[in-house]
Structure formats: structure tokens, C-alpha cells
N, C-alpha and C positions, 0 to 999 in steps of 0.2 A: 615760431612765427609761420612757418609753412603749414603746420597742422592747423593753426588758428585760421589762416586764410582758407584752407580747404573746408573746414567745418562751418565757418561763418559765411562762406560764399563771397568773400571780399578779396580784392587784389588778384593777381595772376597766379594760378597754379595749373600745371598741365593736367590733362584729363586722366592720365595714368596715375600721377601722384595723388590726385584728389580721390580716385577710386581706392587706392591702397590705404589712404588715411581713413576714409569712411569705413572701410572694411575692418581696420584695426579698432576704430571707435566702437563699432557694433560688437566686435568680439569682446572688448573690455567693458561693454555696457556703459560707455562714457556718455555723460550728459553735461552740457555747459552749465556752470553755476550762474544762474540768472541774478541772484542777489549780489554776487561779487561784481557782476557787470554794472548793476545799478549803483553800487558804491563807488565805482570809477567815474560816475557821472553819465553813463549811458542809460538810455531808456530800456525798459524790459521789452522783449519781443512778445508783448502781451497787450490785450485790449480790455478795457473795463466796460462792462455791460450793465447799465442801470435799468432795473426792472421794477414795476409796481409791486408784484408779488410773484410767487411761483405756483400758486394754486390754480389759477385760471388756465385752461387748456390752450388759450391763445399764446400764453407766454412760452410754453414748451415748444410749440411749433415755430414761433419766432426765433427762439434760441437755436433750434436745430438748423434753420436756414443760415443764421449768422455763423455757426460753427463749421458748416460745410465749407464756407469760403476761408475762414481763418485757418482751419486745419490744413487746407490745401496750400496756404501761403506760409505755413510754419509759425503761426501765431497762436498763443493760448488766450482763452477767455476767462476773465475774472468776473464773477457775477455778484451783484449787490441788489438788495430790495429796499424799497422805500416804505412799503405798506401804505398807511394813510398819514404819514408824517413828513411835512416839508423839511423839517429839521433833519430827519434821518436821510432824506434824499440829498440835501446840501452837504451833510457831513460825509456821506459815502462818495459823492462826486469829488470832494477835496481829498479824500483818502486815496482815491485812484491816482490823483496827481502826485501826492506824497510818495506813493509807491512806484512812481516813474513809469506808468503805463505809456504805451506809444500813442494811444488815442482812446476815445470814449464813444460808445453808442448809448444814447439815452432813449428809452421807450416808455418813460412815465408820462402821465398827463401833465399838461402845462400849468404851472403856477408862477406867480411873480417871483417868489424866492428862488425857485428852481431856475428860471430864466436868468436871474441875476448871477447865480452860481455858474451857469454855462458860459455866460458872457465873460466872466472873470477868468475862467479856465482858458477860454480862447485867447484872451489877452496874454496869457503865460505861454502861448505857443503850442498848446496841446490841441490837436484837431478833434472836433466833435461832430457827430452826425446824429440827427434825431429821427425817430420813427413815430409818425402820427402826430407830431406836435411842432409847428413852426415856432421859431424863436425870433421875436421882433428885435430889430436893431443890431443883430449879430450876424456875421458871415458863417452861418451854420448850414451845411448841406442837410437836406430834408427829404425823407422818403415816406410816402403815405399811400393809403387807398382813398378812393373817392367816397368818403363817409356820407357827405351830403347827398349825393345821388343815390347811394344805397338805401338810406333812410327814406328819401323821397319816394323811391320805387316801392318800398315795403308799405309805406303809408298809402300810396296810390292803390296798391293791391287790396288793402282793407276797405278803402272807399269804394272800389269797384265791386266788392262783395256786398255793398249796401250799408256799410257802417258809417255813421256820422258822429258817434260818441266814442272817440278814440283817445285813450290815455297814454302816457309815457312814463316808464319806470326805470330809474337808474341815476337820477340826479335831482337835486332840489330845484323848485320852481324859480327861486331867485338867482340861481347860477346856471340855469339850463342853457342860456344863449351862448355860453362858452364852448359848448359841444357842437361840432358840425353835424353829428347825427341828429341832435335835437333840431338844429336849424333846418335840416332836410325834412324832418317830420312837420315842423311848423309851417314851412313853405308849401308843403303838399296840402295841408289843411286850408291855408289861405287861398291856394289856387282854386279850391273847390268851395270856397266861401263857407267853410265849416269853422265855427268859433273855437278858439284855443282856450280851454278852461284850465286855469292854474291849479284848481283843486284836484285835477286829474294828472298832475305832474308831480311825482313823488320819488324821493330818493335822497342819498347823502349829498353833502356839499362837495364841490369839485375838489379833488385832492390828487396827489401823485398816483394813487391806486385806481384800479378798475372797480366798478361796482360788482358786488358779490351775490351769491345765492341768498344770503341773509337779507341783503337789500331788496331783492326781488320778493322774498317772502313778506317782509315787513311792509313793502310798498302795496302789495295786494291787500294785506290786512287793513291798511289805511283806507283803501278804496272801498272795500266791502262795508265799512262802517259809515260811509257817506249816504246821503239821502238817495242819490242816483249813482248807479254803477256804470262805467263805460261798457259798451258791448264789444270793444276790442282794445288791446293794449300792444304797444311796441316797447320791447325791453331793450335796454342799452347794449346788452351782449347775451350770449347763450347762457353764461354762468348765472346771470341775473334771472333769465327766463326759467331756469330749472327751479329756483326758489319760488318764482311766481306760479308755476304750474302746481307745485306742491300746495301752496296756499289756496289756490283756486279749488283744487280737489278737496282739501280739508274743509273748505267752506261750502261744499256741496254744489259747486258750480262746474258745469261741463265745458270742456274745450273741444271744439270751437262753438258748440251750440249756444252756450250762454255768454262766453267771453272768448273771442278769437284772439290768439296770441302769436305775435311775430317777434323776431329777434334779429341779432346781428352777430356776425363772425363765421357762422356755419362751421364750427369746430366739429370734430368727429362725433361728439356726444349728441349733437343736434338730431341726428338720424335715429337715435336710440332712446329718446325720451318717450313718455306716454302722455299724449300722442306725439309722434315725431314733429319736430319744430320746423315751421317755416322760418327761414333765416337768410340774411344777406351774406353771400359768400364773398370774402375778400382774400386775395393771395397773400396769406400770412407768411409762409416760409419765403416766398419771393421777396417780400419787403425786407426780411432779415438778410437775405443774400445780397440784395442791392445796397442796403445800408453798409454792410461789411465791405463791399467793393468800393463804395464811395470813400469810406474811411481809409482803406489801404491806398487808394489813389493819393490821398492827402499825406499819409504817413511816408510814403515812398517817393513823394515829390512829382508824381505824374500830373497832378492838378494843383495849381498854386493860387489862382485868382478866382474871383467871382463866387457866386453861390448857386449851387445846383439844387433843383427841386424835381422830384419825380412823383407823379400821382398815377397809381394803378387802378384799373377798373374793378368795380363790384357788380354782382348780379344776384337777383333774388332766386332762391330755391324754395319752391312752394311744396309744403307738406301738410299733413292732416291737422296741425294745430290751428290753421286758419280755414281750411277747405277740405271737407271730408271727401270731395270728389277727386282730390289729388292722387289718392292711391289708385283709383280706377283709371286715371290717365297715365299711371306709371311714373309719376313724379316724386313719389315718397322715397 
């Protein structure tokens, strides 16, 4: 029992005894059997992290921020991906609960089925924190960036460059209003009395996953076959923009001379595309860190009531995909 208290940090053990026990555990390469603990009815010292996919650079940076906090607190992270299946997302969320994780961080896009699964998990006493998606009707802590303002600023930048024919790639027109990034884009057009043309809004239906480079490629191909092509496009994320740039180049269109292209996330890849991408920078790793901190507060009982929401600022990084003068100003 003394060794157990020393290793688990529970109950009283003198500093000298704790030091001797931990030294012996290190010498013997002892690790607690987490499965045995769970069979005794205790939760694992682990957190489930629900992700859309692992291909998007955004995901890697977000997970890095989460793990920085979890590692420091002695928690492990179990990762699961939803891809574009709400059924896979719901199944993975319930699997986390079945495996007795201490809490869950959800970074997928909002869907009705996903929100229902989160609400059910909360009713079973497992704390959940979401990144980038509020959950209506449930006491779920929420960390995000100001996607509306970022997209508004990016669209305003395109307008100030003289563009009035601006498309959006990364979501279908009938579901676009579910995205705050799209809402920022639409509000910027409205502010400047520029018509929002549904034929220039192209992409997949809203799902737990992010839009991909394939969505960007296919979106541009739909646009170039229309009677009139936008002179500028805002892509839902950098990954989508990479596919869009490839399709524009393949179609013989120059960026930004023929079609200026802006994006969102400002992942490391944005500075190394051809041309370098103008992109909205959001604090990705910081969102991961703050989400993990929120969750540990719930798990360890430091916060019990209310619902916490944190919105972090975004800002636009101008590069050559919208403005060739950016390189001359040293902004690329």
C-alpha cells in the first residue's frame, strides 16, 4: 500500500519514502497496469482525442498542443479519427467511454449525431471539451479561434484588392451557413454590397472531417467549367487550397493574376506553396493546450459548474497568392 500511494500520488507518504519507491520502480522498469486498474472500476489515466483525420497539418499541430499538457500531468492520449462518417465518430466516442478514459477532447466538425453522442457521454459523467465546435444544450467547455473574424478579414483583403467576384471552396452551398468561416465570408460580401453567388460556393457536405486537397481540386474544376469564373476564391483551409492551386495551374490560370487565392489556418505548408498562400493564422497549438487544460480541470475537480468558452484571435498573413507586392513588402 505504501508503494501504491507513492507511485499514484495518493495518501500520505514521506518525501524520503516516496523517493526510494520511485527509484526502485525506475530500476525495475515498473509501469502501472492500466487495464487492471480499469477492471477494478477506476478510469484510465488517459484522455480520448476525437479527430476528423490525421492527414491535415492542422491536426498534427493541435495534437502536439494537447499532448504537451497531458504529458506534463501524467495522462496518455488515445486518438481516434472520424473521417467523413458520423457513424464512425459516434462509435469511436462511445468506445472511449467503454475503455474508461478520464475525459474526451472532440475536434471534429459539428453534426447532429455527433452532438447527441457528446450529450449522452456527458450524462454518464465523462467530461468533454470541444475544439472549434459548440455543442448546443450541453454543458460542454468549448475552445475555438475567431473563425468568423478571420474569414471576414481575408474576404475584406480580396475586396480591397478590387475583387467583386469571390468564390468559396470547401463546403456545399446548401450547408455552408453551418460554418463560421463561411459566415464571415458572406458577411464581408454583404458589408460591401457584393452579391453572394451560390454557384461559386463549392465543396462537400458538412461532415465530421475537414475539407481536403481533393475537395479543393474538384471545387476549382467545377468553377472553371462555369460560364463565369470568380477572380478570387477563399478556401476553407490550407489543405483545400493546395488542391485548388494545383487545379488552377493545371487549367492554365495564374495565381494571383487570374484568380487570387486566400486560405485559412496558416499551417507551415502555407509559406511553401507555389505561390506562397495568403492565409488566416489561428493559434492551433494554443487551442490544443487550452482544451487539455479545461479538460484536466474537470477531471481533477478544480472546476465543477458552468460552461466555459474561450475564443482566441486570428489574423491575416498576406503572401503572393493574393498580392504579388507582398514579397516586396517583406510579408511573404
